[in-house]
C-alpha positions as CSV (number, residue, x, y, z in Angstrom):
1,M,81.8,96.0,113.0
2,L,78.9,98.0,114.4
3,L,76.3,95.9,116.2
4,P,73.0,97.6,117.1
5,I,71.9,95.9,120.3
6,E,68.2,96.3,119.5
7,W,68.8,94.4,116.3
8,L,70.7,91.7,118.2
9,N,67.8,91.5,120.6
10,D,65.6,90.0,117.8
11,Y,67.5,86.8,118.0
12,V,68.6,86.6,121.7
13,D,66.7,87.8,124.7
14,I,69.3,90.1,126.3
15,K,68.8,90.9,130.0
16,E,72.2,92.4,130.7
17,N,73.1,96.1,130.5
18,N,75.4,97.2,127.7
19,R,78.6,97.2,129.8
20,T,78.0,93.6,131.1
21,L,77.1,92.5,127.6
22,A,80.3,94.0,126.2
23,D,82.5,92.7,129.0
24,G,81.1,89.2,128.6
25,L,81.6,89.1,124.9
26,T,85.1,90.4,125.2
27,L,86.1,87.7,127.7
28,S,84.7,85.0,125.4
29,G,86.8,86.2,122.5
30,S,84.8,88.9,120.7
31,H,86.8,92.0,121.4
32,V,84.7,95.2,122.0
33,E,86.2,98.4,120.8
34,S,83.6,100.8,122.1
35,I,80.0,101.2,123.3
36,Q,77.9,103.9,121.7
37,S,74.6,105.1,122.9
38,K,72.0,107.9,122.2
39,D,70.7,107.7,125.8
40,D,71.9,111.3,126.3
41,I,69.3,112.5,123.8
42,K,66.0,113.3,125.5
43,G,62.9,115.4,125.2
44,V,62.1,114.4,121.6
45,Y,58.6,113.3,120.7
46,T,56.5,112.5,117.7
47,G,54.3,115.3,116.3
48,L,51.8,115.6,113.5
49,I,52.1,118.8,111.3
50,T,48.5,120.0,111.1
51,K,49.1,123.4,109.6
52,I,51.9,125.3,107.8
53,T,51.9,129.1,107.3
54,S,54.4,131.5,105.9
55,H,56.5,133.6,108.3
56,P,55.3,137.2,108.1
57,D,58.9,138.7,108.2
58,A,61.1,135.9,106.7
59,D,60.7,134.3,103.3
60,K,62.8,131.3,104.2
61,L,61.0,130.5,107.5
62,R,57.6,128.7,108.0
63,I,55.4,128.4,111.0
64,C,54.3,124.8,111.8
65,T,51.4,123.8,114.1
66,L,52.0,120.4,115.6
67,D,49.7,118.0,117.4
68,L,51.7,116.0,120.0
69,G,48.8,114.0,121.4
70,D,48.7,114.1,125.2
71,L,51.5,116.7,125.2
72,G,49.3,119.2,123.5
73,V,49.7,121.5,120.5
74,R,52.9,123.4,119.8
75,Q,54.0,126.1,117.4
76,I,57.5,125.7,115.9
77,V,59.2,128.0,113.3
78,T,61.4,126.0,110.9
79,G,63.5,126.6,107.8
80,A,63.2,123.0,106.5
81,T,61.7,122.7,103.1
82,N,60.9,119.0,103.0
83,V,58.0,119.0,105.5
84,Q,54.4,119.1,104.6
85,E,51.0,119.1,106.4
86,G,50.2,115.5,107.4
87,H,53.9,114.6,108.1
88,I,54.8,113.1,111.4
89,V,58.2,114.4,112.5
90,P,60.4,114.3,115.6
91,V,59.9,117.4,117.8
92,A,62.4,118.6,120.4
93,L,60.5,120.5,123.1
94,S,61.9,123.1,125.5
95,G,64.4,121.4,127.8
96,A,65.3,118.7,125.2
97,V,69.0,117.7,124.7
98,L,70.1,116.7,121.2
99,A,73.3,115.3,119.8
100,N,76.5,117.3,120.6
101,D,74.8,118.6,123.8
102,L,72.5,120.9,121.9
103,N,70.0,122.3,124.4
104,I,66.5,123.4,123.2
105,V,64.6,126.3,124.7
106,D,61.5,128.3,123.6
107,S,62.5,131.3,121.5
108,Q,61.4,134.1,119.3
109,L,62.3,133.9,115.6
110,R,61.8,137.2,113.9
111,G,59.0,138.1,116.2
112,V,57.2,134.7,116.1
113,E,57.3,132.3,119.1
114,S,58.9,128.9,118.5
115,Q,58.2,126.3,121.1
116,G,60.9,123.8,120.2
117,M,62.6,122.5,117.1
118,L,61.9,119.9,114.4
119,C,64.8,117.4,114.2
120,S,66.9,116.0,111.5
121,F,68.7,112.7,111.5
122,E,72.0,114.4,112.4
123,E,70.5,116.2,115.4
124,L,69.3,112.7,116.6
125,G,72.9,111.5,116.6
126,Y,73.3,110.0,113.1
127,S,76.5,110.6,111.1
128,E,76.2,112.5,107.9
129,S,77.8,109.6,106.0
130,V,74.8,107.3,106.7
131,I,71.9,109.7,106.3
132,P,69.8,109.1,103.2
133,K,70.5,111.6,100.5
134,E,66.9,112.8,100.3
135,S,67.0,113.6,104.1
136,K,70.5,115.0,104.2
137,D,69.4,118.6,104.3
138,G,65.9,118.2,105.8
139,I,63.9,117.0,108.7
140,M,63.4,113.3,109.6
141,I,60.0,112.1,108.5
142,F,58.2,109.0,109.9
143,T,56.9,106.8,107.1
144,E,55.0,104.5,109.3
145,E,51.9,105.2,111.4
146,V,53.0,106.0,115.0
147,S,51.2,107.4,118.0
148,L,51.5,111.1,118.7
149,G,53.5,112.3,121.7
150,E,55.7,109.1,121.8
151,D,59.3,109.4,123.0
152,V,61.2,109.0,119.7
153,T,64.3,107.4,121.3
154,K,62.3,104.7,123.0
155,L,59.9,104.3,120.0
156,F,62.8,103.1,117.8
157,H,65.0,101.8,120.6
158,M,67.6,104.4,119.7
159,D,68.6,104.5,123.4
160,R,69.5,100.8,123.4
161,G,73.0,101.4,122.0
162,I,75.6,100.1,119.6
163,I,78.6,98.0,120.3
164,E,81.6,98.2,118.0
165,F,83.6,95.0,117.7
166,E,87.1,94.2,116.3
167,I,86.5,91.0,114.4
168,T,89.6,88.8,113.9
169,P,90.2,87.4,110.4
170,N,89.6,83.8,111.4
171,R,86.0,84.6,112.4
172,P,84.3,86.1,109.4
173,D,81.0,84.6,110.6
174,C,81.0,87.2,113.4
175,L,80.8,89.9,110.8
176,G,77.1,89.0,110.6
177,I,74.6,89.9,113.3
178,L,73.4,86.3,113.4
179,G,77.0,85.2,114.1
180,M,77.2,87.6,117.0
181,A,73.8,86.5,118.2
182,K,75.2,82.9,118.4
183,E,78.2,84.1,120.3
184,T,76.0,86.1,122.7
185,A,73.7,83.0,123.2
186,A,76.8,80.8,123.9
187,T,78.5,83.3,126.2
188,F,75.4,84.0,128.4
189,D,73.9,80.5,128.0
190,I,70.6,81.8,126.5
191,E,68.5,80.7,123.6
192,Y,69.3,81.6,120.0
193,N,66.3,82.3,117.8
194,P,67.2,82.6,114.1
195,P,64.7,84.0,111.6
196,I,62.1,81.5,110.5
197,M,61.7,81.4,106.7
198,D,60.1,79.4,103.9
199,S,62.4,78.1,101.1
200,Y,60.7,80.3,98.4
201,C,61.6,77.7,95.8
202,Q,58.9,75.5,94.3
203,S,61.0,74.1,91.5
204,K,64.5,74.0,90.2
205,E,63.7,75.9,87.0
206,C,64.4,79.7,86.9
207,D,63.4,82.1,84.2
208,I,67.1,83.2,83.9
209,K,69.6,80.4,83.4
210,V,73.0,80.5,85.0
211,S,76.2,79.2,83.5
212,V,79.4,79.1,85.6
213,E,82.6,78.9,83.6
214,T,85.2,79.5,86.3
215,E,86.5,77.4,89.2
216,G,86.6,80.6,91.2
217,C,82.8,80.4,91.9
218,F,82.0,77.7,94.4
219,R,78.2,78.4,94.5
220,Y,75.8,80.6,92.6
221,I,72.1,80.9,93.4
222,G,69.9,83.0,91.2
223,R,66.2,83.9,91.7
224,V,63.7,86.2,90.0
225,L,61.3,88.5,91.7
226,E,58.5,90.4,89.8
227,N,56.1,93.2,90.6
228,V,59.0,95.1,92.1
229,K,58.2,98.6,93.5
230,I,61.3,100.8,94.0
231,E,60.7,103.1,96.9
232,P,62.3,104.0,100.3
233,S,62.6,101.1,102.7
234,P,60.7,101.1,106.0
235,L,62.0,103.6,108.5
236,W,62.8,100.8,111.0
237,M,65.1,99.2,108.4
238,Q,66.7,102.5,107.5
239,L,67.5,103.2,111.2
240,R,69.1,99.8,111.6
241,L,71.2,100.1,108.5
242,M,72.3,103.6,109.6
243,E,73.2,102.4,113.1
244,A,75.3,99.6,111.4
245,G,77.1,102.2,109.4
246,M,75.3,101.9,106.0
247,R,73.4,104.6,104.1
248,P,69.9,103.6,103.0
249,I,69.3,103.8,99.2
250,N,66.0,102.2,98.3
251,N,64.0,99.1,99.4
252,V,65.8,96.6,97.1
253,V,69.3,97.8,97.9
254,D,68.5,98.2,101.6
255,I,67.1,94.7,101.9
256,S,70.1,93.2,100.2
257,N,72.4,95.1,102.6
258,Y,70.2,94.2,105.6
259,V,70.5,90.5,104.8
260,M,74.3,90.9,104.2
261,L,74.6,92.4,107.7
262,E,72.5,89.7,109.2
263,Y,74.0,86.6,107.5
264,N,77.4,88.0,106.4
265,Q,76.5,86.9,102.9
266,P,76.7,89.6,100.2
267,L,73.9,89.8,97.7
268,H,73.4,91.6,94.5
269,A,70.2,92.5,92.6
270,F,70.2,93.0,88.8
271,D,67.5,94.5,86.7
272,A,66.2,91.2,85.1
273,D,64.9,93.0,82.0
274,E,68.5,94.2,81.3
275,I,69.9,90.6,81.2
276,A,70.4,89.7,77.6
277,A,69.1,86.3,76.3
278,G,67.8,85.4,79.8
279,K,71.3,84.1,80.8
280,I,73.8,84.9,83.5
281,V,77.4,83.8,82.8
282,V,80.1,83.7,85.6
283,R,83.5,83.7,83.9
284,Q,87.1,85.0,84.0
285,G,87.9,88.3,82.5
286,K,89.7,89.0,79.3
287,T,92.5,91.4,78.8
288,G,91.3,94.6,77.1
289,E,87.7,94.4,78.5
290,Q,86.3,97.3,80.5
291,L,83.4,97.9,82.9
292,T,81.8,101.0,84.2
293,T,81.0,100.2,87.8
294,L,78.2,101.7,89.9
295,D,80.4,104.5,91.1
296,G,80.7,105.7,87.5
297,V,84.4,104.8,87.1
298,V,85.6,103.0,83.9
299,R,87.8,100.1,85.0
300,D,90.1,97.8,83.1
301,I,89.7,94.1,83.4
302,E,92.4,91.4,83.7
303,E,92.3,87.7,83.2
304,S,92.5,87.1,86.9
305,D,89.2,88.9,87.5
306,I,85.9,87.0,88.0
307,L,83.0,88.6,86.2
308,I,79.3,88.4,86.1
309,A,78.0,88.8,82.5
310,D,75.1,87.9,80.3
311,G,75.2,86.7,76.7
312,E,76.3,90.1,75.4
313,K,77.8,92.3,78.1
314,I,79.6,92.5,81.5
315,L,77.3,93.2,84.5
316,G,79.8,93.4,87.3
317,F,83.0,92.4,89.1
318,A,82.0,89.3,91.1
319,G,82.0,89.8,94.8
320,I,83.1,93.5,94.6
321,M,80.7,95.8,92.7
322,G,78.1,95.7,89.9
323,G,78.1,97.7,86.8
324,L,75.9,100.6,85.7
325,I,74.4,98.3,83.1
326,G,71.9,96.1,84.9
327,E,71.6,98.5,87.9
328,V,68.3,98.5,89.7
329,T,66.6,101.9,89.0
330,A,63.3,103.6,89.7
331,G,61.9,101.9,86.6
332,T,62.9,98.4,87.5
333,K,59.9,95.9,87.5
334,R,61.8,92.6,87.7
335,I,65.0,91.8,89.5
336,F,67.4,88.9,89.4
337,L,68.9,88.1,92.8
338,E,72.4,86.8,93.1
339,S,73.5,85.0,96.2
340,A,76.9,83.4,95.5
341,N,80.2,82.2,97.0
342,F,83.5,83.0,95.4
343,N,87.1,82.0,96.0
344,E,88.5,84.7,98.3
345,R,91.9,85.0,96.6
346,P,90.9,86.4,93.2
347,I,88.4,88.7,95.0
348,R,91.2,90.0,97.2
349,L,93.6,90.5,94.2
350,T,91.0,92.3,92.0
351,S,89.8,94.5,94.9
352,K,93.4,95.5,95.6
353,R,94.3,96.1,92.0
354,L,91.2,98.3,91.4
355,A,91.7,100.1,94.8
356,L,88.0,99.2,95.3
357,R,87.2,97.9,98.7
358,T,83.5,97.3,99.4
359,E,81.4,95.7,102.1
360,A,81.0,92.7,99.8
361,S,84.7,92.3,99.0
362,T,85.7,92.7,102.6
363,R,83.6,89.7,103.4
364,F,84.5,87.5,100.5
365,E,88.2,88.2,101.1
366,K,87.9,86.4,104.4
367,G,86.3,83.3,103.0
368,L,82.6,82.6,103.5
369,D,80.4,79.5,104.0
370,P,78.7,78.4,100.8
371,N,75.9,76.9,102.7
372,T,74.9,80.4,104.0
373,A,74.1,81.6,100.5
374,I,70.7,79.7,100.4
375,L,69.7,81.1,103.8
376,A,70.5,84.7,102.7
377,A,68.5,84.2,99.5
378,N,65.5,83.0,101.4
379,R,65.7,85.9,103.9
380,F,65.9,88.4,101.0
381,C,62.8,87.0,99.4
382,Q,61.0,87.0,102.8
383,L,61.7,90.6,103.5
384,M,60.9,91.7,99.9
385,E,57.4,90.2,100.2
386,N,56.9,91.3,103.8
387,V,57.5,95.0,102.9
388,G,55.5,94.7,99.7
389,A,58.6,95.4,97.5
390,G,58.0,92.4,95.1
391,T,56.9,88.8,94.8
392,V,59.0,85.7,94.3
393,V,58.7,83.7,91.1
394,G,59.0,80.0,91.9
395,G,62.2,78.3,91.0
396,E,65.9,79.0,91.2
397,S,69.3,78.3,89.7
398,D,71.7,76.8,92.2
399,H,75.2,75.9,90.9
400,Y,76.9,74.0,93.7
401,P,79.1,71.2,92.3
402,N,81.1,70.5,95.4
403,P,78.9,70.9,98.5
404,V,80.7,71.7,101.7
405,E,79.7,69.2,104.4
406,E,80.0,69.4,108.2
407,K,83.2,67.9,109.5
408,V,83.5,65.5,112.5
409,I,86.5,66.0,114.8
410,E,87.6,63.6,117.6
411,L,88.0,65.2,121.0
412,R,89.7,63.7,124.1
413,Q,88.5,64.7,127.5
414,E,91.9,64.2,129.1
415,R,93.5,66.4,126.4
416,V,91.0,69.2,127.1
417,N,91.8,69.1,130.8
418,H,95.6,68.8,130.2
419,L,95.7,71.9,127.9
420,L,93.3,74.0,130.0
421,G,94.6,72.9,133.4
422,L,91.1,72.1,134.5
423,D,89.1,69.0,135.6
424,L,86.0,69.2,133.4
425,D,83.7,66.3,133.1
426,E,82.5,64.9,129.8
427,S,79.0,66.4,130.1
428,Y,80.3,69.9,130.6
429,I,82.5,69.7,127.5
430,V,79.5,68.4,125.4
431,G,77.3,71.1,126.9
432,A,79.8,73.9,126.2
433,L,80.1,72.8,122.5
434,K,76.3,72.5,122.2
435,R,76.0,76.2,123.3
436,L,78.2,77.0,120.2
437,G,76.0,75.0,117.9
438,M,78.1,71.8,117.8
439,E,76.5,68.5,118.4
440,S,78.5,65.7,120.0
441,Q,78.4,61.9,120.3
442,V,80.4,60.1,122.9
443,K,81.7,56.7,121.9
444,D,84.6,54.5,123.3
445,G,85.9,57.3,125.5
446,L,86.1,59.8,122.6
447,I,83.8,62.8,121.9
448,Y,82.9,63.1,118.2
449,V,82.1,66.7,117.5
450,T,80.1,67.8,114.4
451,V,81.3,71.3,113.4
452,P,78.9,73.5,111.4
453,T,80.3,74.6,108.0
454,V,80.1,78.2,109.0
455,R,82.9,77.6,111.5
456,G,85.7,77.2,109.0
457,D,88.2,78.2,111.6
458,I,87.8,74.9,113.5
459,V,89.8,72.2,111.8
460,K,91.5,70.1,114.6
461,E,91.2,69.0,118.2
462,V,93.0,72.0,119.7
463,D,90.5,74.4,118.1
464,L,87.7,72.6,119.9
465,I,89.6,72.8,123.2
466,E,90.0,76.6,122.7
467,E,86.2,76.8,122.2
468,V,85.6,74.9,125.5
469,G,88.0,77.3,127.2
470,R,86.2,80.3,125.8
471,I,82.9,79.1,127.1
472,Y,84.3,78.2,130.5
473,G,86.1,81.5,130.6
474,F,89.9,81.8,130.4
475,H,89.7,84.5,133.1
476,K,88.3,81.9,135.5
477,I,91.3,79.5,135.1
478,A,93.6,80.0,138.1
479,P,97.2,80.5,137.2
480,K,99.6,77.8,138.3
481,A,103.3,77.8,138.7
482,L,105.2,75.9,136.0
483,H,106.6,72.6,137.1
484,G,109.7,71.0,135.6
485,E,113.5,70.8,135.8
486,L,115.7,73.7,134.9
487,T,118.2,73.0,132.2
488,E,121.3,74.9,131.2
489,G,120.6,77.2,128.3
490,G,122.8,77.6,125.4
491,R,123.2,78.7,121.9
492,S,123.9,76.5,118.9
493,P,127.3,76.7,117.2
494,V,125.5,77.8,114.0
495,R,123.8,80.6,115.9
496,D,127.1,81.8,117.4
497,K,128.8,81.9,114.0
498,C,125.9,83.7,112.4
499,D,126.1,86.3,115.3
500,S,129.8,86.6,114.6
501,V,129.1,87.3,110.9
502,R,126.5,89.9,111.9
503,D,128.8,91.7,114.4
504,L,131.6,91.8,111.9
505,L,129.5,93.3,109.2
506,V,128.0,95.9,111.5
507,S,131.6,96.8,112.7
508,I,132.6,97.7,109.1
509,G,129.5,99.9,108.5
510,Y,126.9,97.5,107.2
511,N,123.2,97.9,108.4
512,Q,121.3,94.8,109.2
513,I,117.9,94.6,107.4
514,L,114.9,92.2,107.9
515,T,112.5,91.5,105.0
516,Y,109.5,89.2,104.5
517,S,110.1,85.6,103.4
518,F,106.9,86.0,101.2
519,I,107.3,87.6,97.8
520,S,105.4,88.1,94.6
521,P,106.1,85.9,91.5
522,K,106.4,89.2,89.6
523,T,109.7,90.0,91.4
524,Y,111.3,87.2,89.3
525,D,110.4,89.2,86.2
526,K,111.9,92.3,87.7
527,I,115.3,90.6,88.2
528,M,114.9,89.2,84.6
529,L,115.0,85.5,85.4
530,S,114.4,83.3,82.4
531,P,111.1,81.4,82.3
532,Q,113.1,78.1,82.7
533,D,115.1,79.3,85.7
534,P,114.6,76.8,88.6
535,I,114.3,79.6,91.1
536,R,110.9,80.3,89.7
537,E,109.7,76.9,91.0
538,S,108.9,78.5,94.4
539,L,106.7,77.1,97.1
540,I,103.1,78.6,96.8
541,I,101.3,79.8,99.9
542,M,97.9,78.3,100.2
543,N,96.1,81.3,101.7
544,P,98.3,84.3,101.0
545,L,97.6,87.9,102.1
546,G,97.7,88.9,98.4
547,E,99.7,88.4,95.3
548,D,102.6,90.4,96.7
549,F,103.0,87.7,99.4
550,S,101.9,84.6,97.5
551,I,105.2,82.5,97.3
552,M,108.1,81.7,99.5
553,R,111.4,83.3,98.3
554,R,114.0,81.2,96.6
555,T,116.5,84.1,96.6
556,Q,117.0,87.2,98.8
557,I,118.1,89.4,95.8
558,P,114.7,90.9,95.1
559,N,114.3,91.8,98.8
560,M,117.7,93.4,98.9
561,L,117.0,95.4,95.7
562,D,113.8,96.7,97.2
563,V,115.6,98.0,100.2
564,L,118.4,99.6,98.2
565,A,115.9,101.3,95.9
566,R,113.8,102.5,98.8
567,N,116.8,104.1,100.5
568,A,118.2,105.6,97.3
569,N,114.9,107.1,96.3
570,R,114.6,108.7,99.7
571,G,117.8,110.6,99.1
572,L,120.4,108.5,101.0
573,E,123.7,109.0,99.1
574,K,125.4,105.8,100.2
575,F,124.2,102.6,101.8
576,K,125.6,99.2,102.9
577,G,123.2,96.6,104.1
578,F,123.1,92.9,104.8
579,E,120.4,90.3,105.7
580,I,120.8,86.9,107.3
581,G,117.7,84.9,106.5
582,R,116.3,81.8,104.8
583,I,115.3,80.9,101.3
584,F,112.8,78.1,100.7
585,I,113.6,75.3,98.2
586,G,110.9,73.0,96.9
587,K,110.9,69.3,96.2
588,D,112.1,69.8,92.7
589,E,115.6,70.8,93.8
590,Q,118.0,68.0,92.7
591,M,120.1,67.9,95.8
592,I,117.3,67.1,98.3
593,E,114.0,65.2,98.4
594,D,111.8,67.4,100.6
595,P,111.1,71.1,100.9
596,H,114.1,72.7,102.6
597,E,115.1,76.0,104.2
598,R,118.6,77.3,103.5
599,L,120.3,79.9,105.6
600,T,121.6,82.7,103.3
601,L,123.6,85.9,103.6
602,S,122.9,88.7,101.3
603,L,124.9,92.0,100.9
604,G,123.8,95.1,99.1
605,V,125.6,98.4,98.6
606,Y,125.3,101.6,96.5
607,G,127.5,104.6,96.4
608,Y,130.4,102.2,96.4
609,D,131.9,99.9,93.7
610,F,132.0,96.1,93.2
611,Y,135.2,95.9,95.3
612,E,133.4,97.1,98.5
613,A,131.2,94.0,98.6
614,K,134.1,91.8,97.5
615,E,136.4,93.1,100.2
616,A,133.7,92.6,102.8
617,I,133.4,88.9,101.8
618,T,137.2,88.5,101.9
619,L,137.4,90.1,105.3
620,L,134.6,87.9,106.5
621,A,136.4,84.8,105.4
622,E,139.7,86.0,107.0
623,R,138.0,86.8,110.4
624,T,136.0,83.6,110.6
625,G,138.8,81.2,109.6
626,I,137.6,80.3,106.2
627,N,140.4,79.2,104.0
628,K,140.6,78.7,100.2
629,L,138.1,81.5,99.4
630,S,138.3,82.3,95.7
631,F,136.5,84.4,93.0
632,T,136.1,83.5,89.4
633,R,134.4,85.1,86.4
634,C,130.7,84.6,86.5
635,E,129.0,83.0,83.5
636,E,126.3,85.2,82.0
637,N,123.5,85.9,84.4
638,P,120.5,88.1,83.4
639,T,120.3,89.7,86.9
640,F,123.9,90.9,87.0
641,H,126.1,93.2,84.9
642,P,128.3,91.2,82.4
643,G,131.9,91.5,83.3
644,R,131.3,93.0,86.7
645,T,130.2,89.8,88.5
646,A,132.1,87.0,90.2
647,N,131.2,83.6,91.5
648,V,132.4,82.8,95.0
649,Y,133.9,79.5,96.0
650,I,135.3,77.9,99.1
651,D,137.6,75.0,98.4
652,E,136.2,74.8,94.9
653,K,132.6,74.6,96.2
654,F,130.3,77.2,94.8
655,I,128.6,79.3,97.6
656,G,127.2,82.3,95.7
657,R,128.0,85.3,93.6
658,V,128.7,89.0,94.0
659,G,128.3,91.6,91.3
660,E,126.9,94.8,90.0
661,I,123.2,94.6,89.0
662,H,122.4,94.7,85.3
663,P,121.3,98.1,84.0
664,L,117.9,96.8,82.8
665,V,117.2,95.3,86.2
666,Q,118.3,98.6,87.7
667,D,115.7,100.4,85.6
668,N,113.0,98.0,86.9
669,Y,113.7,99.3,90.4
670,G,113.5,102.9,89.4
671,S,116.9,104.1,90.7
672,K,119.9,105.8,88.9
673,K,122.3,104.4,91.5
674,S,124.5,101.4,90.7
675,F,123.6,98.6,93.0
676,V,126.1,95.9,94.0
677,V,124.6,92.7,95.5
678,A,126.0,89.5,96.9
679,E,124.1,86.3,97.9
680,L,126.0,83.6,99.7
681,D,125.2,80.2,101.1
682,L,125.7,80.9,104.8
683,E,125.3,77.3,105.9
684,A,128.2,76.3,103.6
685,M,130.3,79.1,105.0
686,V,129.5,78.1,108.6
687,E,130.8,74.5,107.8
688,H,134.2,76.0,106.8
689,M,134.5,78.5,109.7
690,D,137.3,77.7,112.2
691,D,137.1,79.3,115.6
692,R,140.6,78.4,116.5
693,R,143.1,81.3,116.5
694,T,146.6,80.8,115.3
695,Y,149.3,83.0,116.9
696,S,151.7,84.7,114.5
697,P,154.6,86.6,116.0
698,L,155.3,90.1,114.9
699,P,157.8,90.2,112.0
700,K,161.4,90.8,112.9
701,Y,162.5,91.9,109.4
702,P,161.3,94.8,107.3
703,A,159.0,94.4,104.3
704,M,159.6,95.8,100.8
705,Q,156.7,97.2,98.7
706,R,156.4,97.7,95.0
707,D,153.6,99.3,93.0
708,L,152.8,98.3,89.5
709,A,150.2,99.6,86.9
710,A,149.4,97.2,84.1
711,V,147.4,98.1,81.0
712,V,145.4,95.0,80.1
713,D,142.4,94.1,78.0
714,E,139.0,95.1,79.5
715,E,138.0,91.4,79.9
716,I,141.0,90.5,82.0
717,M,140.0,89.8,85.6
718,L,142.0,90.7,88.7
719,C,142.2,87.1,89.8
720,Q,144.2,86.3,86.7
721,I,146.7,89.0,87.6
722,E,146.7,87.8,91.2
723,D,147.4,84.2,90.2
724,I,150.6,85.3,88.3
725,V,151.8,87.4,91.2
726,I,151.3,84.6,93.7
727,A,153.0,82.0,91.4
728,N,156.1,84.2,91.1
729,G,156.2,85.6,94.6
730,Q,156.1,82.3,96.3
731,E,157.0,82.3,100.0
732,M,158.3,85.9,100.0
733,L,154.9,87.3,98.9
734,E,153.1,88.8,101.9
735,D,150.3,90.8,100.4
736,F,148.7,91.8,97.1
737,M,146.2,94.7,97.0
738,L,144.4,96.4,94.2
739,F,144.2,100.2,94.7
740,D,143.1,101.6,91.3
741,I,141.4,100.8,88.0
742,Y,141.5,103.6,85.4
743,R,139.9,104.0,82.1
744,G,140.2,107.3,80.1
745,N,142.9,109.5,78.7
746,Q,146.1,107.8,77.5
747,I,144.4,104.4,77.9
748,P,143.4,102.8,74.5
749,E,139.8,101.9,74.0
750,G,139.0,98.4,75.2
751,K,141.8,98.6,77.7
752,K,142.0,99.4,81.4
753,S,144.8,100.3,83.8
754,V,145.0,98.1,86.9
755,A,147.2,99.4,89.6
756,F,148.2,97.2,92.6
757,S,150.6,97.1,95.5
758,I,152.8,94.0,96.2
759,T,154.4,93.5,99.6
760,F,157.4,91.1,100.1
761,R,159.0,89.9,103.3
762,N,161.4,87.1,104.4
763,K,160.7,85.8,107.9
764,N,164.3,84.8,108.5
765,R,166.4,87.7,107.1
766,T,166.3,91.1,105.5
767,L,165.4,91.0,101.8
768,K,167.9,92.4,99.2
769,E,166.9,94.9,96.6
770,E,168.0,92.6,93.8
771,E,165.8,89.7,95.0
772,V,162.7,91.8,94.9
773,S,163.7,93.3,91.5
774,D,164.2,89.9,90.1
775,I,160.7,88.8,91.3
776,M,159.1,91.9,89.9
777,E,160.8,91.3,86.5
778,K,159.4,87.8,86.4
779,I,156.0,89.0,87.3
780,K,156.1,91.6,84.5
781,D,157.4,89.1,82.0
782,D,154.6,86.7,82.8
783,L,151.9,89.4,82.6
784,E,153.3,90.5,79.2
785,S,153.4,87.0,77.8
786,R,150.2,85.6,79.3
787,L,147.9,88.7,79.5
788,D,149.6,90.9,76.8
789,A,150.1,93.6,79.5
790,N,151.7,97.0,78.9
791,W,153.0,99.4,81.6
792,R,152.1,102.8,82.8
793,L,154.9,104.9,84.2
């Protein structure tokens, strides 16, 4: 935020220099980014052009004679085309210094003496982005009567400077100059003098009726002004707007922007004669509608958008930008003023969707005080009449069904001193809060503080204590050593086991990832969850950053898929990742009564097959002492590939699933890689982990290994084969490992070849060849009879 100090001085009498002012405001919580000043510009004075003649040797140059009052008469050669006799302009005399260290000296231009230079806005230090279009390529012209020979920088206080602030999101009131004036008054304990205005409302009837048909509009004030004259705004107003970073347009637009910068309340003016049927309607958008905004872009409308319309057409996106229809033009004679307050969330979502961020939307996104709307409307009317731009028609429309009232918060003196480490008396606390515009009453040992509605950031006692600390000065609080007993630190068993899981996965090539716990409801559509899926019943965030972060995740799968897709799309051929994080389950979950966080482990790979993730889970169970881990066929799940997904159990308790992502879900993430994802209940796994290590002596007797390749139906799962091998191998079976699955030549359609290795060992003696052969025959017989298996040689 850019704050012209001369403008600020209208409301507080500032005695401090710019550096002291900036330091004081920074220490009280308003962080200063920079101090800008035009005090290096000097030697520029007001001059009246009394005569203009053509240059004898240059068609594009003209010779101006200027009267500079007590400074005498000067002759200056200029190429500017926008100056005429009778104009008062800024004149840089010999020895002057302009912006960018431009030094002015007397010179000869094509044989004619030039005793200085006529100045443009840019040469006086204004950025091209804020210079009025009509003055962009010409000389600055004074539109008010001024004395000749006056120092231009002092005449318009251009040397007073500008302070740039970084305003935190919780203090939108400080985006307004009046908000910063209050902060300045409180910081330096000086008087705050707000503008004095009439109400400009003699009745409740307005020529244009207002109908609010959406809950997204908290307040809507409408007023009509007539006898409107569209012309440039006064130069003093233009200069203030430019110093605050805004380009002047015309008097109506400039006054609305001026008031917005003062009160942090966006306003919009419509051509009243363009409003059909004398009615304004505030409503939700409809899919298929379109609006051409003031920037000339045709924009699609969605149902989540809040619109300003009349009985026939759409006039603008509420809180963002108006439309070309209803725009104030040079021919406008009557205007309808809108001063409104909208729900910040839909404004933020629409602004983001349209990629249209304006001064108005920036303010509405942060949440504004509805009670400021009436003050801004009155100020607009006052300025319109003061500069002769129009007259107010008595009456207004004011839709305000749920007025916001000041809140009263209890404050304890002892709590203030405890948290701040001070010994402040009651009167100081009351006085500090009064400097911030908060009245207090002391009763029964408590301080009851009335908080203005504009301070929406103050909701509880600790917020008031922070305010007292700001006024006292946190930098004045002497640091004190902490007192207390040292206790032995430690890590919880759960944390230790989670770290073991992390270390193991990293050791086998997995990368740890961290993702946001906030997601968009649309991610559930991307993973193709059914509308009835309980996962969709996610906890909703009350004040989200945007739709993409509006709910708490009930599953880590969308986050993992985002990471896999991002890495795949950036050319990484293979990737293995994991995340240890929490999912958030609402009250509707059957197993619990209250909202609950559940620790979860997710795995994600591509460039590998299903068995990479499955083996990682198996190894994890073995290394952490989890017994009775098993995998079974997964019932149909819309997120996963049918037939390539397994449910994971520990001792017959379901803890998650692992599988290849469904091709349609894969398409939603825009990658041609095959993603394999697992999501496991880490809390349940931790409960079954056993840190004890069992010693097993090295085997004394040799093992015997046999390989077998069975051709089975496509739907046969490995676990079915494994169960048969285990049942027949009994105590002599040491290991069973899959090493190949083949589909193709010599394998009938609908079949697959599953090759696996079986290891046998007897702990007490050497096995005989016949024993192993007998077991293998039993295994083959069972596979043939139960799974209709055939054999590859």
